[in-house]
A tleap script that builds the chain and sets N, CA, C and O, in Angstrom:
source leaprc.protein.ff14SB
mol = sequence {
  NMET THR THR ALA THR SER MET LEU THR ALA
  GLU ASP LEU GLU PHE LEU GLY ARG PRO LEU
  HIE GLY PHE LEU THR MET PRO GLY GLY PRO
  GLN PRO PRO GLN PRO ARG PRO VAL TRP PHE
  GLU ALA THR PRO ALA GLY GLU ARG GLU ARG
  SER LEU SER ILE THR GLY ARG THR THR VAL
  GLU THR ASP GLY ALA HIE ASP LEU ALA SER
  ARG LEU ALA ALA ARG TYR TRP ASN LEU HIE
  GLY ARG ALA ASP ASP LEU ALA ALA ILE LEU
  ALA GLU ASP GLN VAL ARG VAL VAL LEU GLN
  PRO GLU ALA VAL HIE ARG PHE THR CPHE
}
set mol.1.N position { 45.349 -78.423 70.736 }
set mol.1.CA position { 45.222 -77.322 69.798 }
set mol.1.C position { 44.056 -76.433 70.231 }
set mol.1.O position { 43.032 -76.923 70.707 }
set mol.2.N position { 44.220 -75.159 70.065 }
set mol.2.CA position { 43.187 -74.200 70.420 }
set mol.2.C position { 42.132 -74.142 69.322 }
set mol.2.O position { 42.465 -74.091 68.139 }
set mol.3.N position { 40.870 -74.149 69.709 }
set mol.3.CA position { 39.818 -74.012 68.709 }
set mol.3.C position { 39.670 -72.552 68.312 }
set mol.3.O position { 40.111 -71.654 69.029 }
set mol.4.N position { 39.057 -72.328 67.185 }
set mol.4.CA position { 38.931 -70.970 66.657 }
set mol.4.C position { 38.209 -70.044 67.617 }
set mol.4.O position { 38.532 -68.858 67.682 }
set mol.5.N position { 37.240 -70.553 68.363 }
set mol.5.CA position { 36.471 -69.666 69.238 }
set mol.5.C position { 37.012 -69.595 70.653 }
set mol.5.O position { 36.576 -68.737 71.420 }
set mol.6.N position { 37.941 -70.459 71.034 }
set mol.6.CA position { 38.389 -70.446 72.420 }
set mol.6.C position { 39.249 -69.227 72.750 }
set mol.6.O position { 39.344 -68.852 73.919 }
set mol.7.N position { 39.872 -68.603 71.763 }
set mol.7.CA position { 40.671 -67.407 72.011 }
set mol.7.C position { 39.819 -66.146 71.978 }
set mol.7.O position { 40.248 -65.090 72.444 }
set mol.8.N position { 38.621 -66.254 71.432 }
set mol.8.CA position { 37.741 -65.105 71.312 }
set mol.8.C position { 36.719 -65.126 72.443 }
set mol.8.O position { 36.123 -66.163 72.733 }
set mol.9.N position { 36.524 -63.982 73.072 }
set mol.9.CA position { 35.542 -63.888 74.153 }
set mol.9.C position { 34.134 -63.822 73.573 }
set mol.9.O position { 33.955 -63.633 72.370 }
set mol.10.N position { 33.147 -63.978 74.435 }
set mol.10.CA position { 31.748 -63.837 74.005 }
set mol.10.C position { 31.521 -62.437 73.438 }
set mol.10.O position { 30.785 -62.270 72.465 }
set mol.11.N position { 32.151 -61.436 74.044 }
set mol.11.CA position { 32.026 -60.064 73.542 }
set mol.11.C position { 32.660 -59.928 72.158 }
set mol.11.O position { 32.116 -59.244 71.291 }
set mol.12.N position { 33.822 -60.586 71.946 }
set mol.12.CA position { 34.458 -60.574 70.622 }
set mol.12.C position { 33.531 -61.173 69.570 }
set mol.12.O position { 33.364 -60.611 68.488 }
set mol.13.N position { 32.934 -62.310 69.892 }
set mol.13.CA position { 32.065 -62.995 68.939 }
set mol.13.C position { 30.817 -62.176 68.622 }
set mol.13.O position { 30.356 -62.158 67.480 }
set mol.14.N position { 30.267 -61.496 69.637 }
set mol.14.CA position { 29.120 -60.615 69.401 }
set mol.14.C position { 29.526 -59.472 68.477 }
set mol.14.O position { 28.795 -59.125 67.550 }
set mol.15.N position { 30.683 -58.897 68.733 }
set mol.15.CA position { 31.212 -57.793 67.918 }
set mol.15.C position { 31.407 -58.241 66.469 }
set mol.15.O position { 31.008 -57.528 65.548 }
set mol.16.N position { 32.009 -59.401 66.254 }
set mol.16.CA position { 32.262 -59.893 64.906 }
set mol.16.C position { 30.995 -60.353 64.203 }
set mol.16.O position { 30.969 -60.432 62.975 }
set mol.17.N position { 29.948 -60.657 64.955 }
set mol.17.CA position { 28.691 -61.093 64.370 }
set mol.17.C position { 27.843 -59.963 63.829 }
set mol.17.O position { 26.857 -60.202 63.132 }
set mol.18.N position { 28.217 -58.735 64.144 }
set mol.18.CA position { 27.473 -57.557 63.684 }
set mol.18.C position { 27.976 -57.117 62.318 }
set mol.18.O position { 29.106 -57.435 61.949 }
set mol.19.N position { 27.162 -56.393 61.562 }
set mol.19.CA position { 27.681 -55.775 60.338 }
set mol.19.C position { 28.677 -54.672 60.715 }
set mol.19.O position { 28.293 -53.674 61.325 }
set mol.20.N position { 29.922 -54.844 60.364 }
set mol.20.CA position { 30.983 -53.889 60.693 }
set mol.20.C position { 31.880 -53.696 59.480 }
set mol.20.O position { 31.699 -54.355 58.457 }
set mol.21.N position { 32.843 -52.797 59.595 }
set mol.21.CA position { 33.814 -52.553 58.534 }
set mol.21.C position { 35.084 -53.307 58.878 }
set mol.21.O position { 35.585 -53.175 59.995 }
set mol.22.N position { 35.615 -54.081 57.970 }
set mol.22.CA position { 36.798 -54.872 58.265 }
set mol.22.C position { 37.785 -54.879 57.113 }
set mol.22.O position { 37.447 -54.524 55.984 }
set mol.23.N position { 39.020 -55.291 57.417 }
set mol.23.CA position { 40.064 -55.417 56.418 }
set mol.23.C position { 40.787 -56.733 56.609 }
set mol.23.O position { 40.984 -57.187 57.737 }
set mol.24.N position { 41.181 -57.343 55.507 }
set mol.24.CA position { 41.992 -58.553 55.520 }
set mol.24.C position { 43.360 -58.173 54.994 }
set mol.24.O position { 43.472 -57.625 53.898 }
set mol.25.N position { 44.407 -58.459 55.764 }
set mol.25.CA position { 45.767 -58.172 55.345 }
set mol.25.C position { 46.558 -59.466 55.351 }
set mol.25.O position { 46.559 -60.208 56.333 }
set mol.26.N position { 47.228 -59.724 54.240 }
set mol.26.CA position { 48.004 -60.948 54.124 }
set mol.26.C position { 49.457 -60.603 53.819 }
set mol.26.O position { 49.726 -59.845 52.887 }
set mol.27.N position { 50.405 -61.152 54.595 }
set mol.27.CA position { 51.807 -60.872 54.346 }
set mol.27.C position { 52.330 -61.713 53.187 }
set mol.27.O position { 51.662 -62.623 52.695 }
set mol.28.N position { 53.540 -61.378 52.772 }
set mol.28.CA position { 54.192 -62.180 51.747 }
set mol.28.C position { 54.268 -61.448 50.428 }
set mol.28.O position { 53.608 -60.430 50.219 }
set mol.29.N position { 55.076 -61.979 49.553 }
set mol.29.CA position { 55.251 -61.374 48.245 }
set mol.29.C position { 56.318 -60.305 48.269 }
set mol.29.O position { 56.907 -60.026 49.313 }
set mol.30.N position { 56.569 -59.698 47.104 }
set mol.30.CA position { 57.653 -58.710 47.004 }
set mol.30.C position { 57.314 -57.351 47.602 }
set mol.30.O position { 58.205 -56.519 47.771 }
set mol.31.N position { 56.046 -57.107 47.926 }
set mol.31.CA position { 55.633 -55.820 48.472 }
set mol.31.C position { 55.146 -56.002 49.898 }
set mol.31.O position { 54.826 -57.116 50.311 }
set mol.32.N position { 55.086 -54.897 50.662 }
set mol.32.CA position { 54.521 -55.003 52.022 }
set mol.32.C position { 53.070 -55.440 51.947 }
set mol.32.O position { 52.427 -55.266 50.912 }
set mol.33.N position { 52.539 -56.009 53.033 }
set mol.33.CA position { 51.125 -56.411 53.050 }
set mol.33.C position { 50.210 -55.241 52.714 }
set mol.33.O position { 50.439 -54.114 53.153 }
set mol.34.N position { 49.192 -55.516 51.946 }
set mol.34.CA position { 48.236 -54.498 51.549 }
set mol.34.C position { 46.858 -54.869 52.087 }
set mol.34.O position { 46.286 -55.876 51.670 }
set mol.35.N position { 46.313 -54.064 53.013 }
set mol.35.CA position { 44.973 -54.364 53.533 }
set mol.35.C position { 43.939 -54.330 52.416 }
set mol.35.O position { 43.988 -53.471 51.535 }
set mol.36.N position { 43.007 -55.267 52.462 }
set mol.36.CA position { 41.899 -55.332 51.505 }
set mol.36.C position { 40.590 -55.290 52.281 }
set mol.36.O position { 40.422 -56.028 53.251 }
set mol.37.N position { 39.657 -54.430 51.862 }
set mol.37.CA position { 38.388 -54.379 52.584 }
set mol.37.C position { 37.627 -55.689 52.416 }
set mol.37.O position { 37.692 -56.344 51.376 }
set mol.38.N position { 36.909 -56.044 53.468 }
set mol.38.CA position { 36.012 -57.195 53.426 }
set mol.38.C position { 34.620 -56.702 53.773 }
set mol.38.O position { 34.465 -55.583 54.262 }
set mol.39.N position { 33.633 -57.499 53.535 }
set mol.39.CA position { 32.249 -57.064 53.641 }
set mol.39.C position { 31.803 -56.901 55.080 }
set mol.39.O position { 31.447 -57.881 55.734 }
set mol.40.N position { 31.817 -55.698 55.571 }
set mol.40.CA position { 31.300 -55.314 56.868 }
set mol.40.C position { 30.770 -53.892 56.729 }
set mol.40.O position { 30.944 -53.284 55.673 }
set mol.41.N position { 30.144 -53.351 57.738 }
set mol.41.CA position { 29.686 -51.966 57.728 }
set mol.41.C position { 30.291 -51.221 58.903 }
set mol.41.O position { 30.892 -51.831 59.788 }
set mol.42.N position { 30.132 -49.878 58.915 }
set mol.42.CA position { 30.737 -49.032 59.958 }
set mol.42.C position { 30.011 -49.179 61.279 }
set mol.42.O position { 28.836 -49.544 61.312 }
set mol.43.N position { 30.713 -48.894 62.371 }
set mol.43.CA position { 30.148 -48.905 63.714 }
set mol.43.C position { 29.094 -47.805 63.818 }
set mol.43.O position { 29.283 -46.722 63.264 }
set mol.44.N position { 27.995 -48.062 64.512 }
set mol.44.CA position { 26.948 -47.037 64.645 }
set mol.44.C position { 27.471 -45.762 65.315 }
set mol.44.O position { 28.378 -45.807 66.146 }
set mol.45.N position { 26.878 -44.624 64.935 }
set mol.45.CA position { 27.249 -43.339 65.534 }
set mol.45.C position { 27.034 -43.400 67.038 }
set mol.45.O position { 26.051 -43.971 67.509 }
set mol.46.N position { 27.953 -42.811 67.784 }
set mol.46.CA position { 27.846 -42.759 69.233 }
set mol.46.C position { 28.505 -43.930 69.945 }
set mol.46.O position { 28.692 -43.882 71.161 }
set mol.47.N position { 28.856 -44.967 69.223 }
set mol.47.CA position { 29.532 -46.110 69.847 }
set mol.47.C position { 31.041 -45.904 69.750 }
set mol.47.O position { 31.555 -45.494 68.710 }
set mol.48.N position { 31.738 -46.190 70.839 }
set mol.48.CA position { 33.195 -46.031 70.835 }
set mol.48.C position { 33.823 -46.933 69.788 }
set mol.48.O position { 33.359 -48.047 69.548 }
set mol.49.N position { 34.886 -46.433 69.168 }
set mol.49.CA position { 35.591 -47.232 68.178 }
set mol.49.C position { 36.335 -48.357 68.876 }
set mol.49.O position { 36.960 -48.152 69.916 }
set mol.50.N position { 36.263 -49.539 68.298 }
set mol.50.CA position { 37.041 -50.655 68.806 }
set mol.50.C position { 37.316 -51.589 67.640 }
set mol.50.O position { 36.616 -51.581 66.628 }
set mol.51.N position { 38.334 -52.377 67.809 }
set mol.51.CA position { 38.668 -53.318 66.760 }
set mol.51.C position { 39.323 -54.548 67.358 }
set mol.51.O position { 39.805 -54.536 68.491 }
set mol.52.N position { 39.328 -55.588 66.581 }
set mol.52.CA position { 40.037 -56.816 66.913 }
set mol.52.C position { 41.057 -57.050 65.824 }
set mol.52.O position { 40.766 -56.884 64.639 }
set mol.53.N position { 42.233 -57.428 66.220 }
set mol.53.CA position { 43.256 -57.856 65.274 }
set mol.53.C position { 43.505 -59.328 65.566 }
set mol.53.O position { 43.973 -59.683 66.648 }
set mol.54.N position { 43.193 -60.174 64.605 }
set mol.54.CA position { 43.333 -61.611 64.781 }
set mol.54.C position { 44.385 -62.101 63.802 }
set mol.54.O position { 44.253 -61.917 62.592 }
set mol.55.N position { 45.423 -62.723 64.327 }
set mol.55.CA position { 46.472 -63.273 63.467 }
set mol.55.C position { 46.503 -64.774 63.604 }
set mol.55.O position { 46.163 -65.324 64.651 }
set mol.56.N position { 46.910 -65.426 62.551 }
set mol.56.CA position { 47.009 -66.878 62.578 }
set mol.56.C position { 47.198 -67.431 61.180 }
set mol.56.O position { 47.281 -66.693 60.199 }
set mol.57.N position { 47.263 -68.726 61.120 }
set mol.57.CA position { 47.421 -69.413 59.845 }
set mol.57.C position { 46.073 -69.525 59.143 }
set mol.57.O position { 45.023 -69.579 59.783 }
set mol.58.N position { 46.126 -69.558 57.825 }
set mol.58.CA position { 44.910 -69.701 57.041 }
set mol.58.C position { 44.988 -70.946 56.168 }
set mol.58.O position { 46.065 -71.434 55.823 }
set mol.59.N position { 43.822 -71.430 55.831 }
set mol.59.CA position { 43.708 -72.492 54.843 }
set mol.59.C position { 42.720 -72.034 53.795 }
set mol.59.O position { 41.823 -71.236 54.069 }
set mol.60.N position { 42.894 -72.546 52.600 }
set mol.60.CA position { 41.962 -72.265 51.512 }
set mol.60.C position { 41.071 -73.490 51.378 }
set mol.60.O position { 41.541 -74.590 51.091 }
set mol.61.N position { 39.778 -73.281 51.592 }
set mol.61.CA position { 38.808 -74.370 51.587 }
set mol.61.C position { 37.940 -74.288 50.340 }
set mol.61.O position { 37.460 -73.212 49.982 }
set mol.62.N position { 37.741 -75.408 49.688 }
set mol.62.CA position { 36.931 -75.426 48.475 }
set mol.62.C position { 35.457 -75.677 48.753 }
set mol.62.O position { 34.629 -75.500 47.860 }
set mol.63.N position { 35.109 -76.086 49.968 }
set mol.63.CA position { 33.707 -76.340 50.302 }
set mol.63.C position { 33.107 -75.159 51.053 }
set mol.63.O position { 33.803 -74.458 51.786 }
set mol.64.N position { 31.821 -74.949 50.865 }
set mol.64.CA position { 31.095 -73.948 51.644 }
set mol.64.C position { 31.160 -72.521 51.137 }
set mol.64.O position { 30.519 -71.642 51.713 }
set mol.65.N position { 31.917 -72.260 50.073 }
set mol.65.CA position { 32.081 -70.883 49.609 }
set mol.65.C position { 30.785 -70.314 49.042 }
set mol.65.O position { 30.464 -69.151 49.285 }
set mol.66.N position { 30.036 -71.122 48.286 }
set mol.66.CA position { 28.783 -70.616 47.725 }
set mol.66.C position { 27.750 -70.350 48.818 }
set mol.66.O position { 27.006 -69.372 48.743 }
set mol.67.N position { 27.700 -71.210 49.828 }
set mol.67.CA position { 26.788 -70.965 50.950 }
set mol.67.C position { 27.155 -69.667 51.661 }
set mol.67.O position { 26.276 -68.880 52.013 }
set mol.68.N position { 28.451 -69.442 51.870 }
set mol.68.CA position { 28.912 -68.216 52.523 }
set mol.68.C position { 28.554 -66.998 51.674 }
set mol.68.O position { 28.062 -66.002 52.203 }
set mol.69.N position { 28.792 -67.065 50.375 }
set mol.69.CA position { 28.465 -65.943 49.488 }
set mol.69.C position { 26.970 -65.628 49.538 }
set mol.69.O position { 26.579 -64.460 49.549 }
set mol.70.N position { 26.142 -66.661 49.567 }
set mol.70.CA position { 24.691 -66.455 49.637 }
set mol.70.C position { 24.291 -65.788 50.944 }
set mol.70.O position { 23.458 -64.882 50.950 }
set mol.71.N position { 24.885 -66.234 52.064 }
set mol.71.CA position { 24.566 -65.624 53.368 }
set mol.71.C position { 25.013 -64.164 53.413 }
set mol.71.O position { 24.277 -63.307 53.901 }
set mol.72.N position { 26.217 -63.875 52.907 }
set mol.72.CA position { 26.712 -62.497 52.925 }
set mol.72.C position { 25.886 -61.598 52.013 }
set mol.72.O position { 25.590 -60.459 52.372 }
set mol.73.N position { 25.515 -62.093 50.849 }
set mol.73.CA position { 24.691 -61.289 49.943 }
set mol.73.C position { 23.356 -60.949 50.590 }
set mol.73.O position { 22.885 -59.817 50.480 }
set mol.74.N position { 22.741 -61.920 51.264 }
set mol.74.CA position { 21.468 -61.659 51.944 }
set mol.74.C position { 21.642 -60.649 53.069 }
set mol.74.O position { 20.729 -59.877 53.364 }
set mol.75.N position { 22.802 -60.655 53.690 }
set mol.75.CA position { 23.057 -59.743 54.809 }
set mol.75.C position { 23.310 -58.315 54.337 }
set mol.75.O position { 22.876 -57.364 54.987 }
set mol.76.N position { 24.007 -58.153 53.216 }
set mol.76.CA position { 24.459 -56.832 52.798 }
set mol.76.C position { 23.706 -56.236 51.615 }
set mol.76.O position { 23.767 -55.026 51.398 }
set mol.77.N position { 23.006 -57.048 50.859 }
set mol.77.CA position { 22.310 -56.552 49.668 }
set mol.77.C position { 20.811 -56.703 49.817 }
set mol.77.O position { 20.325 -57.547 50.570 }
set mol.78.N position { 20.091 -55.878 49.091 }
set mol.78.CA position { 18.675 -56.100 48.851 }
set mol.78.C position { 18.633 -57.069 47.667 }
set mol.78.O position { 18.845 -56.667 46.523 }
set mol.79.N position { 18.362 -58.325 47.943 }
set mol.79.CA position { 18.464 -59.344 46.900 }
set mol.79.C position { 17.427 -59.186 45.797 }
set mol.79.O position { 17.587 -59.774 44.727 }
set mol.80.N position { 16.365 -58.409 46.022 }
set mol.80.CA position { 15.398 -58.182 44.953 }
set mol.80.C position { 16.055 -57.440 43.799 }
set mol.80.O position { 15.724 -57.677 42.637 }
set mol.81.N position { 16.981 -56.544 44.111 }
set mol.81.CA position { 17.649 -55.770 43.068 }
set mol.81.C position { 19.006 -56.329 42.657 }
set mol.81.O position { 19.585 -55.879 41.669 }
set mol.82.N position { 19.520 -57.307 43.404 }
set mol.82.CA position { 20.870 -57.813 43.119 }
set mol.82.C position { 20.897 -59.308 42.842 }
set mol.82.O position { 21.964 -59.918 42.902 }
set mol.83.N position { 19.763 -59.913 42.541 }
set mol.83.CA position { 19.709 -61.363 42.318 }
set mol.83.C position { 20.629 -61.782 41.179 }
set mol.83.O position { 21.264 -62.834 41.255 }
set mol.84.N position { 20.711 -60.970 40.119 }
set mol.84.CA position { 21.591 -61.313 39.002 }
set mol.84.C position { 23.059 -61.270 39.420 }
set mol.84.O position { 23.863 -62.083 38.965 }
set mol.85.N position { 23.407 -60.311 40.293 }
set mol.85.CA position { 24.793 -60.235 40.780 }
set mol.85.C position { 25.142 -61.477 41.587 }
set mol.85.O position { 26.220 -62.047 41.416 }
set mol.86.N position { 24.241 -61.898 42.463 }
set mol.86.CA position { 24.484 -63.098 43.246 }
set mol.86.C position { 24.573 -64.324 42.343 }
set mol.86.O position { 25.437 -65.177 42.545 }
set mol.87.N position { 23.700 -64.421 41.361 }
set mol.87.CA position { 23.748 -65.555 40.434 }
set mol.87.C position { 25.091 -65.612 39.707 }
set mol.87.O position { 25.628 -66.697 39.484 }
set mol.88.N position { 25.635 -64.455 39.339 }
set mol.88.CA position { 26.938 -64.418 38.664 }
set mol.88.C position { 28.044 -64.906 39.593 }
set mol.88.O position { 28.949 -65.620 39.162 }
set mol.89.N position { 27.974 -64.522 40.863 }
set mol.89.CA position { 28.964 -64.984 41.841 }
set mol.89.C position { 28.870 -66.493 42.001 }
set mol.89.O position { 29.886 -67.188 42.016 }
set mol.90.N position { 27.652 -66.995 42.119 }
set mol.90.CA position { 27.456 -68.426 42.341 }
set mol.90.C position { 27.791 -69.265 41.113 }
set mol.90.O position { 28.008 -70.471 41.225 }
set mol.91.N position { 27.834 -68.635 39.947 }
set mol.91.CA position { 28.194 -69.349 38.721 }
set mol.91.C position { 29.703 -69.583 38.617 }
set mol.91.O position { 30.147 -70.417 37.828 }
set mol.92.N position { 30.482 -68.860 39.400 }
set mol.92.CA position { 31.940 -68.974 39.393 }
set mol.92.C position { 32.418 -69.943 40.459 }
set mol.92.O position { 31.726 -70.160 41.454 }
set mol.93.N position { 33.589 -70.526 40.265 }
set mol.93.CA position { 34.225 -71.305 41.320 }
set mol.93.C position { 34.641 -70.340 42.421 }
set mol.93.O position { 35.199 -69.280 42.137 }
set mol.94.N position { 34.377 -70.693 43.661 }
set mol.94.CA position { 34.696 -69.857 44.811 }
set mol.94.C position { 35.444 -70.688 45.847 }
set mol.94.O position { 35.293 -71.909 45.894 }
set mol.95.N position { 36.240 -70.035 46.666 }
set mol.95.CA position { 36.903 -70.679 47.800 }
set mol.95.C position { 36.674 -69.821 49.032 }
set mol.95.O position { 36.336 -68.642 48.925 }
set mol.96.N position { 36.859 -70.420 50.205 }
set mol.96.CA position { 36.817 -69.691 51.477 }
set mol.96.C position { 38.222 -69.668 52.042 }
set mol.96.O position { 38.934 -70.670 51.967 }
set mol.97.N position { 38.637 -68.543 52.607 }
set mol.97.CA position { 39.888 -68.458 53.353 }
set mol.97.C position { 39.500 -68.546 54.823 }
set mol.97.O position { 38.802 -67.672 55.336 }
set mol.98.N position { 39.955 -69.605 55.507 }
set mol.98.CA position { 39.594 -69.861 56.895 }
set mol.98.C position { 40.790 -69.524 57.780 }
set mol.98.O position { 41.877 -70.075 57.608 }
set mol.99.N position { 40.579 -68.618 58.724 }
set mol.99.CA position { 41.617 -68.173 59.645 }
set mol.99.C position { 41.521 -68.952 60.950 }
set mol.99.O position { 40.458 -69.007 61.569 }
set mol.100.N position { 42.617 -69.548 61.363 }
set mol.100.CA position { 42.704 -70.228 62.658 }
set mol.100.C position { 43.455 -69.282 63.605 }
set mol.100.O position { 44.677 -69.166 63.507 }
set mol.101.N position { 42.750 -68.605 64.518 }
set mol.101.CA position { 43.386 -67.598 65.367 }
set mol.101.C position { 44.533 -68.168 66.210 }
set mol.101.O position { 44.402 -69.213 66.848 }
set mol.102.N position { 45.649 -67.456 66.190 }
set mol.102.CA position { 46.785 -67.775 67.057 }
set mol.102.C position { 47.011 -66.667 68.083 }
set mol.102.O position { 47.592 -66.899 69.143 }
set mol.103.N position { 46.547 -65.465 67.756 }
set mol.103.CA position { 46.642 -64.336 68.693 }
set mol.103.C position { 45.506 -63.368 68.401 }
set mol.103.O position { 45.151 -63.137 67.245 }
set mol.104.N position { 44.942 -62.805 69.467 }
set mol.104.CA position { 43.866 -61.823 69.348 }
set mol.104.C position { 44.280 -60.581 70.116 }
set mol.104.O position { 44.630 -60.660 71.293 }
set mol.105.N position { 44.241 -59.443 69.456 }
set mol.105.CA position { 44.561 -58.164 70.089 }
set mol.105.C position { 43.314 -57.293 70.002 }
set mol.105.O position { 42.702 -57.171 68.940 }
set mol.106.N position { 42.945 -56.690 71.124 }
set mol.106.CA position { 41.741 -55.868 71.196 }
set mol.106.C position { 42.146 -54.408 71.399 }
set mol.106.O position { 43.057 -54.096 72.166 }
set mol.107.N position { 41.435 -53.516 70.681 }
set mol.107.CA position { 41.708 -52.096 70.764 }
set mol.107.C position { 40.398 -51.353 70.966 }
set mol.107.O position { 39.411 -51.638 70.288 }
set mol.108.N position { 40.381 -50.397 71.900 }
set mol.108.CA position { 39.227 -49.532 72.099 }
set mol.108.C position { 39.737 -48.102 72.166 }
set mol.108.O position { 40.720 -47.811 72.848 }
set mol.109.N position { 39.053 -47.206 71.444 }
set mol.109.CA position { 39.483 -45.797 71.390 }
set mol.109.C position { 38.412 -44.919 71.977 }
set mol.109.O position { 38.573 -43.700 72.028 }
savepdb mol mol.pdb
quit
């Protein structure tokens, strides 16, 4: 079985490790897939546009979601002003959706 990182190059992992703008699209249901924004930021001005499209199976994991939420909040928010928002998130049951890559497509514009 292929590991999650073996299909992704070092450059892919560096790209995904940066604050970027991303979308999660899930197929199924009575309507066509609808992309949903996920927490990333835009590419810096002057850098060529590029993207990764990663497809594969997902699992819903009940462990680690609060740790992930805390890390993302620290990355994207000024926690001095949003501590109550983070506390509200952590007070709720959370899950993680884990993607196991089966195909990676790279695009540069």
